[in-house]
C-alpha positions as CSV (number, residue, x, y, z in Angstrom):
1,M,0.0,0.0,0.0
2,N,1.5,3.4,-0.9
3,G,1.5,6.6,1.1
4,S,-1.1,8.4,-1.1
5,N,-3.7,5.9,0.0
6,L,-3.0,6.5,3.7
7,H,-2.7,10.4,3.2
8,P,-4.9,11.4,0.3
9,W,-4.9,15.1,1.1
10,Q,-1.9,17.4,0.5
11,V,-1.2,21.0,1.5
12,I,0.4,23.1,-1.3
13,R,2.2,26.4,-0.8
14,Q,1.7,28.5,-3.9
15,E,3.7,31.6,-4.4
16,K,2.5,34.7,-6.3
17,N,5.0,33.9,-9.1
18,G,3.3,30.5,-9.6
19,S,5.8,28.3,-7.9
20,R,4.2,25.4,-6.0
21,Y,5.6,23.3,-3.2
22,R,4.0,20.4,-1.3
23,I,4.2,21.2,2.4
24,G,2.7,18.0,3.7
25,R,0.2,15.1,3.4
26,C,-2.7,14.4,5.7
27,A,-5.2,11.6,6.2
28,T,-8.2,13.9,6.2
29,R,-9.3,17.1,4.6
30,S,-10.0,18.7,8.0
31,E,-6.5,17.8,9.2
32,A,-5.0,19.4,6.1
33,Q,-7.2,22.5,6.6
34,R,-6.0,22.8,10.3
35,L,-2.4,22.7,9.0
36,V,-3.2,25.5,6.5
37,E,-4.8,27.6,9.3
38,R,-1.6,27.2,11.4
39,L,0.6,28.1,8.5
40,R,-1.5,31.2,7.7
41,A,-1.3,32.3,11.3
42,G,2.4,32.1,11.4
43,G,2.5,29.4,14.0
44,A,1.1,31.5,16.8
45,A,-2.4,32.8,17.3
46,S,-1.1,36.2,18.5
47,S,1.3,36.9,15.7
48,P,0.3,38.3,12.2
49,P,0.7,36.2,9.1
50,T,4.3,36.0,8.0
51,H,3.9,35.1,4.3
52,L,1.6,37.5,2.7
53,D,3.0,36.7,-0.8
54,V,2.0,33.0,-0.7
55,D,-1.2,31.1,-0.4
56,Y,-1.9,27.6,1.0
57,L,-4.2,25.2,-0.8
58,V,-5.6,21.8,0.1
59,E,-5.8,19.3,-2.7
60,R,-6.8,15.6,-3.0
61,V,-4.1,13.4,-4.2
62,E,-5.1,11.6,-7.4
63,A,-4.7,7.8,-7.8
64,G,-1.5,8.3,-9.8
65,G,0.1,10.1,-6.9
66,R,-0.4,13.7,-8.2
67,G,-2.8,16.3,-7.0
68,R,-5.1,18.5,-9.1
69,R,-3.7,21.5,-10.8
């Protein structure tokens, strides 16, 4: 069994210039969304977001191991 079956959701960091980086994989969509919320918050609830020039996306991993584009 491969890892995409166990963690079918991925978190993608997308920069304004179009570059995309996979940050992590999660077992559920809600787990991936919580990771995005932590990343957007900069790791601490009281601090402002640190990366205003990037966005974080949640995508389902396709059967072939790649997410949607």
